[in-house]
C-alpha positions as CSV (number, residue, x, y, z in Angstrom):
1,M,0.0,0.0,0.0
2,A,1.3,3.4,-0.9
3,P,2.1,5.9,1.8
4,I,-0.6,8.4,2.8
5,T,-0.8,11.7,4.7
6,R,-3.3,12.3,7.5
7,T,-3.9,14.9,10.2
8,V,-5.2,14.8,13.7
9,I,-6.3,17.7,15.9
10,Y,-4.9,18.0,19.4
11,G,-6.1,21.1,21.3
12,K,-5.1,24.0,19.0
13,S,-2.5,22.0,17.1
14,A,-2.9,20.2,13.9
15,I,-0.5,17.2,13.6
16,A,0.1,16.1,10.0
17,F,1.8,12.7,9.6
18,D,2.8,10.3,6.8
19,V,1.8,6.7,7.2
20,Q,4.0,4.0,5.7
21,F,2.6,0.5,5.6
22,R,5.1,-2.4,6.2
23,P,4.9,-6.2,6.8
24,R,5.2,-5.8,10.5
25,K,3.1,-6.4,13.7
26,T,3.7,-3.2,15.6
27,L,3.0,0.5,15.0
28,D,5.8,2.9,15.4
29,I,5.7,6.8,15.5
30,A,8.8,8.8,14.9
31,V,9.5,12.5,14.7
32,E,12.3,13.3,12.3
33,P,14.9,16.1,12.6
34,D,13.0,18.2,10.0
35,Q,10.0,17.9,12.4
36,S,8.0,15.6,10.1
37,V,6.1,12.8,11.7
38,I,6.4,9.3,10.3
39,V,4.1,6.4,11.3
40,T,5.2,2.9,10.3
41,A,2.2,0.6,10.5
42,P,1.2,-3.0,9.8
43,E,-0.1,-3.5,6.2
44,K,-3.7,-4.1,7.3
45,A,-3.8,-1.5,10.1
46,D,-7.1,0.4,10.5
47,L,-6.7,4.1,9.8
48,T,-9.0,5.0,12.7
49,V,-6.7,3.1,15.1
50,I,-3.7,4.9,13.6
51,D,-5.3,8.3,14.2
52,H,-6.1,7.3,17.8
53,R,-2.5,6.2,18.4
54,V,-1.1,9.4,17.0
55,K,-3.5,11.5,19.1
56,A,-2.6,9.6,22.2
57,K,1.1,10.4,21.5
58,A,0.4,14.0,20.5
59,R,1.9,15.6,23.5
60,W,5.1,13.7,23.0
61,I,5.1,14.5,19.3
62,L,4.7,18.3,19.9
63,K,7.5,18.1,22.5
64,Q,9.8,16.4,20.0
65,Q,9.0,19.0,17.3
66,Q,9.7,21.8,19.7
67,F,13.1,20.1,20.5
68,F,14.1,20.1,16.8
69,E,12.7,23.6,16.2
70,Q,15.7,25.1,18.2
71,F,18.1,23.9,15.5
72,V,16.5,25.8,12.6
73,P,17.9,27.3,10.5
74,R,20.7,24.9,9.7
75,T,24.1,25.7,8.2
76,P,23.8,27.7,4.9
77,A,24.7,26.0,1.7
78,R,28.5,25.3,1.4
79,Q,30.5,27.1,-1.2
80,Y,33.6,24.8,-1.2
81,I,36.2,27.5,-1.3
82,S,39.4,28.2,0.6
83,G,38.8,29.5,4.1
84,E,35.4,27.9,4.6
85,T,35.0,25.7,7.7
86,H,33.9,22.1,7.6
87,L,33.5,19.5,10.4
88,Y,35.2,16.2,10.8
89,I,34.7,14.0,13.9
90,G,33.3,17.0,15.8
91,R,36.2,19.4,15.0
92,Q,36.2,22.4,12.7
93,Y,38.8,22.5,9.9
94,R,39.3,25.1,7.2
95,L,39.5,24.3,3.5
96,K,42.6,25.1,1.5
97,V,42.0,24.5,-2.2
98,H,45.1,24.1,-4.3
99,R,45.7,23.8,-8.1
100,S,47.5,20.5,-8.7
101,A,48.2,18.1,-11.5
102,H,46.7,15.3,-9.3
103,S,43.4,15.3,-7.4
104,Y,43.5,14.3,-3.7
105,V,42.5,15.4,-0.2
106,K,44.8,15.5,2.8
107,L,44.1,16.4,6.4
108,L,47.0,18.4,7.9
109,G,46.8,20.3,11.2
110,R,43.6,22.3,11.3
111,Y,43.2,22.3,7.5
112,I,41.6,20.0,4.9
113,H,43.8,20.4,1.8
114,I,42.1,19.8,-1.5
115,H,44.3,19.4,-4.5
116,T,42.6,19.5,-7.9
117,Q,43.2,20.5,-11.5
118,A,40.1,22.8,-11.3
119,P,40.2,24.7,-8.0
120,K,37.5,27.1,-9.2
121,N,35.1,24.3,-10.0
122,T,33.1,24.1,-6.8
123,E,31.3,20.9,-7.9
124,A,34.6,19.1,-8.4
125,V,35.9,20.3,-5.1
126,Q,32.7,19.2,-3.4
127,Q,33.0,15.7,-5.0
128,L,36.5,15.3,-3.8
129,L,35.6,16.3,-0.3
130,D,32.5,14.0,-0.3
131,D,34.6,11.1,-1.5
132,W,37.1,11.8,1.3
133,Y,34.4,11.9,3.9
134,L,32.9,8.7,2.6
135,S,36.2,6.8,2.7
136,H,36.9,7.9,6.3
137,A,33.3,7.1,7.3
138,K,33.6,3.5,6.2
139,V,36.6,3.1,8.5
140,K,35.4,5.2,11.5
141,F,31.8,3.9,11.5
142,Q,32.9,0.3,11.4
143,E,35.3,0.9,14.3
144,R,32.4,2.3,16.4
145,I,30.1,-0.5,15.5
146,D,32.7,-3.1,16.4
147,Y,33.3,-1.3,19.7
148,C,29.6,-0.7,20.6
149,F,28.4,-4.2,19.6
150,K,30.4,-5.8,22.4
151,S,27.8,-4.6,24.8
152,F,25.1,-6.3,22.8
153,E,26.7,-9.7,22.3
154,H,24.6,-11.1,25.1
155,L,21.5,-10.8,22.9
156,G,22.8,-13.7,20.8
157,Q,22.2,-11.9,17.5
158,A,24.6,-11.4,14.6
159,Q,26.4,-8.0,14.4
160,P,24.6,-5.9,11.8
161,T,26.4,-5.1,8.5
162,L,27.3,-1.4,8.0
163,K,25.7,0.4,5.1
164,I,26.4,4.1,4.5
165,R,23.7,6.2,2.9
166,T,22.7,9.8,2.3
167,L,19.6,9.9,4.6
168,Q,17.4,13.0,4.5
169,K,15.4,12.6,7.6
170,R,17.4,10.4,10.1
171,W,20.8,9.6,11.4
172,G,20.5,5.8,11.2
173,S,18.2,2.8,10.7
174,L,18.3,-0.9,11.5
175,T,16.7,-3.0,8.7
176,P,15.0,-6.3,9.1
177,A,17.7,-7.8,6.9
178,G,20.3,-7.0,9.5
179,N,21.9,-3.9,7.9
180,L,22.8,-0.9,10.1
181,L,22.3,2.2,7.9
182,L,24.2,5.3,8.9
183,N,23.9,8.7,7.5
184,R,27.2,9.7,5.9
185,D,26.9,13.2,7.5
186,L,27.6,11.5,10.9
187,I,31.3,11.6,10.0
188,R,31.1,15.3,10.8
189,A,29.8,14.6,14.4
190,P,31.8,14.0,17.6
191,R,32.7,10.3,18.2
192,Q,30.3,10.1,21.2
193,C,27.5,11.3,19.0
194,I,28.3,8.6,16.4
195,D,28.2,6.1,19.3
196,Y,24.8,7.3,20.4
197,V,23.3,6.7,17.0
198,V,25.0,3.3,16.7
199,I,23.8,2.2,20.2
200,H,20.3,3.6,19.5
201,E,20.0,1.4,16.4
202,L,21.6,-1.7,18.1
203,C,18.9,-1.4,20.8
204,H,16.4,-2.2,18.0
205,L,17.9,-5.7,18.0
206,K,15.8,-6.3,21.1
207,Y,13.0,-3.8,20.6
208,P,12.2,-3.1,16.9
209,D,9.9,-0.2,17.7
210,H,10.1,3.0,19.9
211,S,8.1,1.7,22.8
212,S,8.7,2.5,26.4
213,Q,10.6,-0.7,26.8
214,F,12.9,0.4,24.0
215,Y,13.7,3.7,25.7
216,S,14.2,1.9,29.0
217,F,16.7,-0.4,27.3
218,L,18.4,2.5,25.6
219,S,18.8,4.3,29.0
220,L,20.3,1.1,30.4
221,M,22.8,0.8,27.5
222,L,23.6,4.6,27.4
223,P,22.3,6.4,30.5
224,D,23.1,9.9,29.1
225,W,21.6,9.3,25.6
226,E,19.4,12.4,25.8
227,K,22.5,14.5,26.4
228,K,24.3,12.9,23.4
229,K,21.2,13.4,21.2
230,L,21.2,17.1,22.0
231,Q,24.9,17.4,21.4
232,L,24.5,15.7,18.0
233,E,21.8,18.1,16.9
234,R,23.7,21.2,18.1
235,S,27.1,20.1,16.7
236,L,25.8,19.8,13.1
237,L,24.0,23.2,13.0
């Protein structure tokens, strides 16, 4: 069934949400960083029941949207020119774009040096930087998954396989096929924030939804997860 958009009224607020139907048994409600509300529901779920569940969670939804509201507007569009600052593992670095016979990127001191035959071609500079971020993300993300999974080995499940994606509305996701999807932009965040996203997704090995049991388990595995979540959102403004 194709996704649909619905709205419920809670007091003076109208809460619009997208419903995505999946082959699952439980209903999950999530508020994304862009403040959109996504409901993932069983394929044969009754729309009246879905509306009721959303209305029952309305206070929590509005609180989450208010939380994300403080981070708007985000960083303006990047220009990929010398002097511009970019984040890597939570630290700010300045770009230095050089004309060179060979194209490559090198981190040196507090600078990211980009060597290219076309230093004025911002698209080419961006592609070089994106490729550099991706290559480092593959290594760093795998390191953090290997480290964090040690605390989940008692569940008796296989370690998820890392997949890096450009995700528009979330930092990570654990798929039924056992893949842990991480947003490539996370390579810009501090290590502890990367760990927060990894641990959050690994908690779905035990609780696939965002129930109260899930958050209790998350608090057990990472007691200060709310602090890490706030740090993540603030660090990537």
